[in-house]
N, C-alpha and C positions, 0 to 999 in steps of 0.2 A: 504494500500500500504506500502511495506517495504522500509525502508531507507537502501540503500546499500552503502558501502564505496568502492571506487575504488582505489586500490593501483597501482600507476604507476611504471614503471621500473625506472623512473628518481629518485623517492624517494629511491629506493634500492641503486642506484649508489651514490647518495648524502650521504646516511648513511654510506656506505662502506668507503667513503673518509673522513669521520669525524675523527678528530684527536683522539677522545676518543676510537676509535676502533682499533688503532694501538698498537702493542705490543712494549714495550720498551726493550732496550738492557739490558741483565742481566750480571753483572760483573763476570769475571772468578772465583774469590775467592768464590763467592756465589754459583756458579755451582758445585764447588768441595767440598762443605761443608759436603756432605754425603759420600765422597769418602773414601775407605779403602786402598788406595795406600800408602805404607810405614808403614802399621800397621801389627802387628803380631796376628794371630787368636789363641784363647784359646778355644778348643773344650770341651764342658761339656755335660753330660747326653747322651753320645753316639752319639753326633752330633745334638741333639735337640736344644742345646743352644750354640751359638758362641759369644764370647766376644772378641773384637778387642782392643789391647793395643799398645801403642807406644814404650813401654819398655819390651823387651822379658824377662828380669830378674825378672819381677814381676808376672810371670806366677803362681808360687807356692802360692803367696799371694792371687791372684785372685781365685784360686781353693779353698783355705781354707775359704775365705770369702763367696764364693758361697755355700760351704758345710754347713756353719753356718746358712745361710738363709733358708735352707730346713726344 
């Protein structure tokens, strides 16, 4: 004879209400950490590589460094 386990719906409801299953609030600075708002794109290799920089005047420096890495 097999031993079968019966999972009741009450267990599912209790588990759903468990505090470990709740998602915590994520702070806004952490959500925007990957944002490119306010950054200038430098397009390299015909669009295959895009580097974002906060200072547009450094574009030529970025291009020269990228060329040296090739």
